[in-house]
C-alpha positions, 0 to 999 in steps of 0.5 A: 649104936656103935660099940666102943668095945674092940670086939664086934657082935659078929665075933660073939653071936651069929647073924641069925642070933642077932636077927632072932634077938632083934625079933624077940626084943621088938615083940617084947617092947610092943607087949611092954608098950601095950601094958603101959598104954593099958595101965595109963588108960585104966588109971585115967578111967579110975580118975575120971570116975572119982572126979565125977563122983566127987568134984565134977559139975554138970556143965563140965560133964556136958562139955566133955559129952559134947566134945565126945560127940563132936569127935565121934562125928569126925571121919577117920577115928576122930576120938582115938586120933585126938588122944595121940600125942602130937609134937608138931601141934600147938597145944598138948592133948591135956590142954585141949581136954582141960579147956574142953571141960572147963569152957567147951571144945569150941572155946579158945584154949587157955593153957594155964586154966587147963593145967590148973584143972589137971593139978586140982585133980591130982595129975600134972602131965597126963598122957594121951592114954591116961586122958582117953581113959579119964574121958571114958570113965567120966562119961561112963559114970555121968551117963549112968547117973544121968539115965 
């Protein structure tokens, strides 16, 4: 980013100070991003548990379980990669997960149905980290109940 001030950074601090600030701020950003991801994951986990406890139907949970199994069978970390946001993809992760819950992971994705599902549980634009937590929380309670 270009400075609009007539003075340059170099006249205020040394190159070493700039390098140290860059390293410190990059580490701080990474810590902040990790905290944000953890918070989103935890919020999703809690929402998944609440959904199973209050509203979920067996077929939806079975569909979610089959999605998880299919992703676990993929080589190269299929489950973790599935929840990464992709700007070049045809569908958002929330559309894929919502449709998988409602119709099964091999069915045609229905965007509107997926968005209606997420709205029905109180979230409109879930992030990939939130969705991953949601799936893990929902399946953890489902498996505990199923045993």
